[in-house]
N, CA, C and O atoms as CSV, one atom per row, in Angstrom:
chain,resi,resn,atom,element,x,y,z
A,1,LYS,N,N,-5.317,1.873,9.196
A,1,LYS,CA,C,-3.313,2.963,9.087
A,1,LYS,C,C,-3.367,4.117,9.175
A,1,LYS,O,O,-4.342,4.776,8.816
A,2,GLN,N,N,-2.371,4.562,9.650
A,2,GLN,CA,C,-1.986,5.891,9.568
A,2,GLN,C,C,-0.759,6.264,8.749
A,2,GLN,O,O,0.115,5.453,8.444
A,3,LEU,N,N,-0.761,7.491,8.432
A,3,LEU,CA,C,0.753,7.786,7.811
A,3,LEU,C,C,1.923,7.694,8.759
A,3,LEU,O,O,1.879,8.034,9.942
A,4,VAL,N,N,2.996,7.191,8.119
A,4,VAL,CA,C,3.952,6.813,9.356
A,4,VAL,C,C,4.995,8.203,8.717
A,4,VAL,O,O,5.013,9.263,9.343
A,5,GLN,N,N,5.746,8.039,7.541
A,5,GLN,CA,C,6.141,8.792,6.942
A,5,GLN,C,C,5.847,9.539,6.152
A,5,GLN,O,O,4.722,9.309,5.709
A,6,ALA,N,N,6.570,10.786,5.518
A,6,ALA,CA,C,6.352,11.527,4.450
A,6,ALA,C,C,8.201,11.982,4.226
A,6,ALA,O,O,9.098,12.038,5.067
A,7,TRP,N,N,8.222,12.321,2.299
A,7,TRP,CA,C,9.436,12.826,2.344
A,7,TRP,C,C,8.886,13.734,0.976
A,7,TRP,O,O,7.848,13.393,0.409
A,8,ALA,N,N,9.573,14.749,0.576
A,8,ALA,CA,C,9.361,15.813,-0.224
A,8,ALA,C,C,10.964,16.389,-0.607
A,8,ALA,O,O,11.870,16.831,0.100
A,9,TYR,N,N,10.829,16.153,-2.074
A,9,TYR,CA,C,12.035,16.922,-2.626
A,9,TYR,C,C,11.692,17.817,-3.434
A,9,TYR,O,O,10.773,17.476,-4.179
A,10,LYS,N,N,12.210,19.170,-3.618
A,10,LYS,CA,C,12.358,20.018,-4.550
A,10,LYS,C,C,13.557,19.987,-5.628
A,10,LYS,O,O,14.608,19.719,-5.046
A,11,TYR,N,N,13.716,20.154,-6.860
A,11,TYR,CA,C,14.943,20.235,-7.253
A,11,TYR,C,C,14.421,21.541,-8.285
A,11,TYR,O,O,13.244,21.839,-8.489
A,12,ASP,N,N,15.562,22.184,-8.833
A,12,ASP,CA,C,15.508,23.938,-9.355
A,12,ASP,C,C,16.613,23.457,-10.261
A,12,ASP,O,O,16.945,22.278,-10.388
A,13,GLU,N,N,17.261,24.712,-11.007
A,13,GLU,CA,C,18.224,24.860,-11.781
A,13,GLU,C,C,19.517,24.472,-11.193
A,13,GLU,O,O,20.514,24.484,-11.915
A,14,GLU,N,N,19.609,24.095,-9.830
A,14,GLU,CA,C,20.796,23.773,-8.957
A,14,GLU,C,C,21.204,22.440,-8.458
A,14,GLU,O,O,22.303,21.997,-8.124
A,15,HIS,N,N,19.771,21.811,-8.509
A,15,HIS,CA,C,19.435,20.273,-7.820
A,15,HIS,C,C,18.713,19.605,-9.166
A,15,HIS,O,O,17.489,19.693,-9.266
A,16,HIS,N,N,19.490,18.936,-10.196
A,16,HIS,CA,C,18.644,18.102,-11.187
A,16,HIS,C,C,19.054,16.991,-11.054
A,16,HIS,O,O,18.614,16.309,-11.979
A,17,ARG,N,N,19.864,16.241,-10.186
A,17,ARG,CA,C,20.639,14.904,-10.469
A,17,ARG,C,C,19.768,13.719,-10.081
A,17,ARG,O,O,20.053,12.555,-10.363
A,18,GLY,N,N,18.435,14.189,-9.259
A,18,GLY,CA,C,17.486,13.309,-9.114
A,18,GLY,C,C,17.774,12.148,-7.713
A,18,GLY,O,O,18.779,12.177,-7.001
A,19,ILE,N,N,17.104,11.586,-7.631
A,19,ILE,CA,C,17.186,10.397,-6.544
A,19,ILE,C,C,17.473,9.050,-6.472
A,19,ILE,O,O,16.651,8.208,-6.832
A,20,ASP,N,N,18.565,8.768,-6.038
A,20,ASP,CA,C,19.449,7.500,-5.902
A,20,ASP,C,C,18.190,6.444,-5.755
A,20,ASP,O,O,17.229,6.557,-4.994
A,21,PRO,N,N,18.504,5.227,-6.837
A,21,PRO,CA,C,17.747,4.102,-6.238
A,21,PRO,C,C,17.556,3.949,-4.343
A,21,PRO,O,O,18.486,4.244,-3.592
A,22,HIS,N,N,16.308,3.487,-3.876
A,22,HIS,CA,C,16.314,3.287,-2.259
A,22,HIS,C,C,15.179,2.064,-2.747
A,22,HIS,O,O,14.770,1.584,-3.804
A,23,SER,N,N,14.919,1.864,-1.055
A,23,SER,CA,C,13.461,0.748,-1.306
A,23,SER,C,C,12.658,1.944,-0.001
A,23,SER,O,O,13.061,2.481,1.030
A,24,ASP,N,N,11.543,1.935,-0.665
A,24,ASP,CA,C,10.373,2.026,0.003
A,24,ASP,C,C,9.703,0.752,0.689
A,24,ASP,O,O,9.247,-0.318,0.287
A,25,ALA,N,N,9.863,1.378,1.907
A,25,ALA,CA,C,9.416,0.189,2.988
A,25,ALA,C,C,8.353,0.414,3.775
A,25,ALA,O,O,8.370,0.513,5.002
A,26,GLY,N,N,7.019,0.527,2.744
A,26,GLY,CA,C,5.563,1.132,3.271
A,26,GLY,C,C,4.782,-0.032,2.430
A,26,GLY,O,O,5.292,-0.672,1.510
A,27,GLN,N,N,3.599,-0.169,2.865
A,27,GLN,CA,C,2.149,-0.599,2.277
A,27,GLN,C,C,2.224,0.304,1.182
A,27,GLN,O,O,2.591,-0.119,0.086
A,28,VAL,N,N,1.972,1.297,1.318
A,28,VAL,CA,C,1.444,2.065,0.072
A,28,VAL,C,C,2.806,3.034,0.043
A,28,VAL,O,O,3.595,3.329,0.941
A,29,SER,N,N,2.743,3.424,-1.456
A,29,SER,CA,C,4.085,4.337,-1.732
A,29,SER,C,C,3.529,5.303,-2.629
A,29,SER,O,O,2.988,4.726,-3.572
A,30,VAL,N,N,3.452,6.544,-2.703
A,30,VAL,CA,C,2.676,7.534,-3.613
A,30,VAL,C,C,4.109,8.651,-3.948
A,30,VAL,O,O,4.931,9.037,-3.117
A,31,ASN,N,N,4.052,9.017,-5.582
A,31,ASN,CA,C,5.012,9.725,-6.143
A,31,ASN,C,C,4.245,10.686,-6.814
A,31,ASN,O,O,3.449,10.227,-7.634
A,32,LEU,N,N,4.284,12.069,-6.656
A,32,LEU,CA,C,3.709,12.912,-7.448
A,32,LEU,C,C,4.787,13.896,-8.267
A,32,LEU,O,O,5.638,14.321,-7.486
A,33,TRP,N,N,4.912,14.222,-9.218
A,33,TRP,CA,C,5.441,15.145,-10.011
A,33,TRP,C,C,4.575,16.615,-10.421
A,33,TRP,O,O,3.795,16.695,-11.371
A,34,LEU,N,N,4.813,17.410,-9.748
A,34,LEU,CA,C,4.659,19.053,-9.934
A,34,LEU,C,C,4.832,19.709,-11.237
A,34,LEU,O,O,4.043,20.398,-11.884
A,35,THR,N,N,6.107,19.321,-11.492
A,35,THR,CA,C,6.939,20.466,-12.635
A,35,THR,C,C,6.038,20.704,-14.028
A,35,THR,O,O,5.243,19.902,-14.519
A,36,PRO,N,N,6.177,21.234,-14.225
A,36,PRO,CA,C,5.830,21.857,-15.843
A,36,PRO,C,C,6.525,21.016,-16.495
A,36,PRO,O,O,7.673,20.767,-16.127
A,37,ASN,N,N,5.979,20.418,-17.575
A,37,ASN,CA,C,6.440,19.677,-18.843
A,37,ASN,C,C,7.871,20.466,-19.448
A,37,ASN,O,O,9.051,20.123,-19.379
A,38,GLU,N,N,7.383,21.362,-19.910
A,38,GLU,CA,C,8.691,22.336,-20.167
A,38,GLU,C,C,9.938,22.453,-19.168
A,38,GLU,O,O,11.069,22.622,-19.623
A,39,ALA,N,N,9.713,22.363,-17.871
A,39,ALA,CA,C,10.959,22.489,-17.185
A,39,ALA,C,C,12.199,20.853,-17.765
A,39,ALA,O,O,13.425,20.936,-17.837
A,40,ASN,N,N,11.388,19.601,-18.069
A,40,ASN,CA,C,11.930,18.896,-18.350
A,40,ASN,C,C,12.974,18.845,-19.553
A,40,ASN,O,O,12.637,18.129,-20.496
A,41,LEU,N,N,14.260,19.544,-19.656
A,41,LEU,CA,C,15.186,19.894,-20.447
A,41,LEU,C,C,15.795,18.833,-21.369
A,41,LEU,O,O,16.410,18.929,-22.431
A,42,ASP,N,N,15.386,17.684,-20.543
A,42,ASP,CA,C,15.540,16.107,-21.648
A,42,ASP,C,C,14.574,15.261,-21.900
A,42,ASP,O,O,14.773,14.120,-21.484
A,43,ARG,N,N,13.772,15.423,-22.349
A,43,ARG,CA,C,12.510,14.509,-22.357
A,43,ARG,C,C,12.751,13.177,-22.625
A,43,ARG,O,O,11.770,12.443,-22.752
A,44,GLU,N,N,13.938,12.686,-22.744
A,44,GLU,CA,C,14.725,11.332,-22.744
A,44,GLU,C,C,14.916,10.711,-21.042
A,44,GLU,O,O,15.069,9.523,-20.757
A,45,SER,N,N,14.860,11.808,-20.104
A,45,SER,CA,C,14.822,11.443,-18.955
A,45,SER,C,C,13.840,11.765,-18.246
A,45,SER,O,O,12.841,12.272,-18.757
A,46,GLY,N,N,13.954,11.503,-16.777
A,46,GLY,CA,C,12.926,11.778,-15.705
A,46,GLY,C,C,12.136,10.548,-15.402
A,46,GLY,O,O,12.526,9.458,-15.820
A,47,GLY,N,N,10.887,10.684,-14.594
A,47,GLY,CA,C,9.755,9.699,-14.130
A,47,GLY,C,C,10.783,9.074,-13.232
A,47,GLY,O,O,11.723,9.581,-12.621
A,48,LEU,N,N,10.277,7.615,-13.331
A,48,LEU,CA,C,10.566,6.745,-11.546
A,48,LEU,C,C,10.969,5.185,-12.401
A,48,LEU,O,O,10.201,4.803,-13.284
A,49,ILE,N,N,11.765,4.659,-12.177
A,49,ILE,CA,C,12.151,3.455,-12.665
A,49,ILE,C,C,11.378,2.297,-11.531
A,49,ILE,O,O,11.861,2.495,-10.417
A,50,ILE,N,N,10.862,1.737,-11.516
A,50,ILE,CA,C,10.036,0.806,-10.582
A,50,ILE,C,C,11.193,-0.522,-10.547
A,50,ILE,O,O,11.616,-0.964,-11.616
A,51,TRP,N,N,11.615,-1.054,-9.329
A,51,TRP,CA,C,12.101,-2.212,-9.402
A,51,TRP,C,C,11.469,-3.602,-8.304
A,51,TRP,O,O,11.963,-3.933,-7.226
A,52,PRO,N,N,10.175,-4.269,-9.038
A,52,PRO,CA,C,9.739,-4.721,-8.038
A,52,PRO,C,C,10.907,-6.243,-7.568
A,52,PRO,O,O,11.051,-7.400,-7.961
A,53,GLU,N,N,11.440,-5.461,-6.668
A,53,GLU,CA,C,12.596,-6.498,-5.715
A,53,GLU,C,C,12.538,-5.931,-4.827
A,53,GLU,O,O,12.644,-4.707,-4.750
A,54,LEU,N,N,12.303,-6.911,-3.693
A,54,LEU,CA,C,12.738,-6.542,-2.154
A,54,LEU,C,C,14.689,-6.376,-1.900
A,54,LEU,O,O,15.605,-6.849,-2.573
A,55,PRO,N,N,14.708,-5.758,-1.011
A,55,PRO,CA,C,16.499,-5.743,-0.399
A,55,PRO,C,C,16.407,-6.810,-0.207
A,55,PRO,O,O,15.350,-7.397,0.025
A,56,PRO,N,N,17.681,-7.369,-0.271
A,56,PRO,CA,C,18.255,-8.436,0.803
A,56,PRO,C,C,18.064,-8.568,1.769
A,56,PRO,O,O,18.213,-7.490,2.345
A,57,SER,N,N,17.585,-9.864,2.880
A,57,SER,CA,C,16.869,-9.635,3.924
A,57,SER,C,C,17.625,-9.607,5.243
A,57,SER,O,O,17.138,-9.528,6.371
A,58,ASP,N,N,19.011,-9.694,4.867
A,58,ASP,CA,C,20.277,-9.368,5.745
A,58,ASP,C,C,20.530,-7.762,5.821
A,58,ASP,O,O,21.362,-7.396,6.651
A,59,TRP,N,N,19.816,-6.663,4.940
A,59,TRP,CA,C,20.198,-5.951,5.259
A,59,TRP,C,C,19.579,-4.518,6.083
A,59,TRP,O,O,18.386,-4.382,5.810
A,60,SER,N,N,19.812,-4.034,6.498
A,60,SER,CA,C,19.165,-3.270,7.397
A,60,SER,C,C,18.452,-1.927,6.430
A,60,SER,O,O,18.710,-1.747,5.240
A,61,PHE,N,N,17.576,-1.128,7.205
A,61,PHE,CA,C,16.700,-0.060,6.801
A,61,PHE,C,C,17.806,1.125,5.840
A,61,PHE,O,O,17.662,1.473,4.668
A,62,GLY,N,N,18.845,1.521,6.781
A,62,GLY,CA,C,19.992,2.402,6.450
A,62,GLY,C,C,20.735,1.657,4.995
A,62,GLY,O,O,20.966,2.176,3.903
A,63,GLN,N,N,20.904,0.721,5.315
A,63,GLN,CA,C,21.863,-0.177,3.828
A,63,GLN,C,C,20.800,0.197,2.649
A,63,GLN,O,O,21.033,1.029,1.773
A,64,SER,N,N,19.527,-0.595,2.778
A,64,SER,CA,C,18.618,-0.109,1.747
A,64,SER,C,C,17.806,1.317,1.280
A,64,SER,O,O,16.886,1.533,0.490
A,65,ASN,N,N,18.515,2.061,2.059
A,65,ASN,CA,C,17.733,3.334,1.478
A,65,ASN,C,C,19.105,4.228,1.139
A,65,ASN,O,O,18.938,5.010,0.204
A,66,HIS,N,N,20.569,4.241,1.807
A,66,HIS,CA,C,21.387,5.038,1.431
A,66,HIS,C,C,22.707,4.568,1.143
A,66,HIS,O,O,23.665,5.340,1.171
A,67,ASP,N,N,22.856,2.992,0.787
A,67,ASP,CA,C,24.180,2.644,0.474
A,67,ASP,C,C,24.138,2.522,-1.148
A,67,ASP,O,O,24.336,1.414,-1.646
A,68,THR,N,N,23.949,3.358,-1.765
A,68,THR,CA,C,23.697,3.249,-3.084
A,68,THR,C,C,24.425,2.411,-4.238
A,68,THR,O,O,23.974,1.912,-5.269
A,69,ALA,N,N,25.817,2.441,-3.649
A,69,ALA,CA,C,26.818,1.546,-4.486
A,69,ALA,C,C,26.193,0.133,-4.566
A,69,ALA,O,O,25.994,-0.597,-5.537
A,70,ALA,N,N,25.896,-0.060,-2.985
A,70,ALA,CA,C,25.244,-1.979,-2.762
A,70,ALA,C,C,23.903,-1.804,-3.510
A,70,ALA,O,O,23.747,-2.465,-4.536
A,71,ILE,N,N,23.157,-1.174,-3.194
A,71,ILE,CA,C,21.679,-1.426,-4.211
A,71,ILE,C,C,21.891,-1.158,-5.429
A,71,ILE,O,O,20.831,-1.384,-6.014
A,72,LYS,N,N,23.017,-0.637,-6.481
A,72,LYS,CA,C,23.233,-0.675,-7.594
A,72,LYS,C,C,23.427,-1.805,-8.406
A,72,LYS,O,O,23.000,-2.181,-9.498
A,73,ALA,N,N,24.542,-2.427,-7.173
A,73,ALA,CA,C,25.253,-3.803,-7.705
A,73,ALA,C,C,24.204,-4.841,-7.451
A,73,ALA,O,O,24.035,-5.820,-8.178
A,74,HIS,N,N,23.438,-4.541,-6.267
A,74,HIS,CA,C,22.327,-5.649,-6.296
A,74,HIS,C,C,21.043,-5.526,-7.218
A,74,HIS,O,O,20.159,-6.366,-7.385
A,75,LEU,N,N,21.122,-4.735,-7.565
A,75,LEU,CA,C,19.861,-4.425,-8.862
A,75,LEU,C,C,20.559,-5.078,-10.147
A,75,LEU,O,O,19.990,-5.852,-10.917
A,76,ALA,N,N,21.740,-4.687,-10.242
A,76,ALA,CA,C,22.827,-5.112,-11.720
A,76,ALA,C,C,22.541,-6.630,-11.549
A,76,ALA,O,O,22.442,-7.311,-12.569
A,77,SER,N,N,22.432,-7.082,-10.589
A,77,SER,CA,C,22.806,-8.670,-10.625
A,77,SER,C,C,21.577,-9.370,-10.681
A,77,SER,O,O,21.422,-10.591,-10.664
A,78,LYS,N,N,20.697,-8.461,-10.752
A,78,LYS,CA,C,18.855,-8.908,-10.836
A,78,LYS,C,C,18.408,-8.367,-12.052
A,78,LYS,O,O,17.283,-8.705,-12.420
A,79,ALA,N,N,19.205,-7.423,-12.906
A,79,ALA,CA,C,18.463,-6.902,-13.948
A,79,ALA,C,C,18.283,-8.343,-14.986
A,79,ALA,O,O,17.166,-8.467,-15.490
A,80,SER,N,N,18.982,-9.064,-15.208
A,80,SER,CA,C,18.714,-9.857,-16.185
A,80,SER,C,C,17.399,-10.651,-15.917
A,80,SER,O,O,17.151,-11.445,-16.824
A,81,THR,N,N,16.481,-10.634,-14.882
A,81,THR,CA,C,15.673,-11.866,-14.572
A,81,THR,C,C,14.315,-10.927,-14.423
A,81,THR,O,O,13.207,-11.448,-14.555
A,82,ILE,N,N,14.456,-9.577,-14.154
A,82,ILE,CA,C,13.377,-8.765,-13.565
A,82,ILE,C,C,13.090,-7.876,-14.632
A,82,ILE,O,O,13.976,-7.540,-15.418
A,83,SER,N,N,11.734,-7.403,-14.738
A,83,SER,CA,C,11.465,-6.270,-15.442
A,83,SER,C,C,10.802,-5.377,-14.611
A,83,SER,O,O,9.898,-5.632,-13.815
A,84,THR,N,N,11.349,-4.258,-14.870
A,84,THR,CA,C,11.255,-2.623,-14.660
A,84,THR,C,C,10.559,-2.604,-15.221
A,84,THR,O,O,10.247,-3.306,-16.184
A,85,THR,N,N,9.730,-1.019,-14.328
A,85,THR,CA,C,8.814,-0.407,-15.035
A,85,THR,C,C,9.051,1.441,-15.218
A,85,THR,O,O,8.903,2.196,-14.256
A,86,THR,N,N,9.349,1.823,-16.311
A,86,THR,CA,C,9.530,3.132,-15.937
A,86,THR,C,C,8.719,3.923,-16.680
A,86,THR,O,O,8.517,3.959,-17.894
A,87,THR,N,N,8.133,4.773,-15.455
A,87,THR,CA,C,7.288,6.094,-15.628
A,87,THR,C,C,7.531,7.225,-16.496
A,87,THR,O,O,8.682,7.529,-16.811
A,88,SER,N,N,6.375,7.961,-16.963
A,88,SER,CA,C,6.869,9.020,-17.285
A,88,SER,C,C,6.806,10.644,-16.402
A,88,SER,O,O,6.119,10.956,-15.429
A,89,SER,N,N,7.567,11.266,-16.997
A,89,SER,CA,C,7.663,12.321,-15.539
A,89,SER,C,C,6.851,13.707,-16.248
A,89,SER,O,O,7.215,14.876,-16.122
A,90,GLU,N,N,5.755,13.254,-16.954
A,90,GLU,CA,C,4.440,14.094,-17.184
A,90,GLU,C,C,4.115,15.160,-15.993
A,90,GLU,O,O,3.984,14.754,-14.838
A,91,ALA,N,N,4.011,16.307,-16.266
A,91,ALA,CA,C,3.362,17.378,-15.004
A,91,ALA,C,C,2.271,16.538,-14.486
A,91,ALA,O,O,1.700,15.786,-15.276
A,92,SER,N,N,1.937,16.575,-13.327
A,92,SER,CA,C,0.820,16.266,-12.272
A,92,SER,C,C,0.746,15.171,-12.060
A,92,SER,O,O,-0.173,14.988,-11.262
A,93,ASN,N,N,1.469,13.807,-12.480
A,93,ASN,CA,C,1.899,12.399,-12.656
A,93,ASN,C,C,2.057,12.192,-11.507
A,93,ASN,O,O,2.916,12.720,-10.800
A,94,ILE,N,N,0.710,10.868,-10.957
A,94,ILE,CA,C,0.915,10.367,-9.348
A,94,ILE,C,C,1.164,8.998,-9.970
A,94,ILE,O,O,0.902,8.577,-11.096
A,95,ILE,N,N,1.679,8.487,-9.033
A,95,ILE,CA,C,2.028,7.021,-8.727
A,95,ILE,C,C,1.913,6.305,-7.690
A,95,ILE,O,O,2.740,6.555,-6.813
A,96,LEU,N,N,1.160,5.481,-7.471
A,96,LEU,CA,C,0.843,4.555,-6.682
A,96,LEU,C,C,1.563,3.461,-6.632
A,96,LEU,O,O,1.253,2.553,-5.860
């Protein structure tokens, strides 16, 4: 297999909201934090929430990745039946 797509995000004091929920449509997904721990000003936030849920089969790639309102509504409808995993935002953390 070959790498088909790669993403990178940089956050600083001007960009700190994080990434909206979306679907990673790959066989492998890698998330890496290179931020020093002291840069996280709210230790109760950060990290990654993983929902083990596929998007509805009739959704397009765009809807699965950019329609934040629909994604949040879909996840909310599944919240009582799905256990999420929340990762740490510790520096040099990598999630496969």
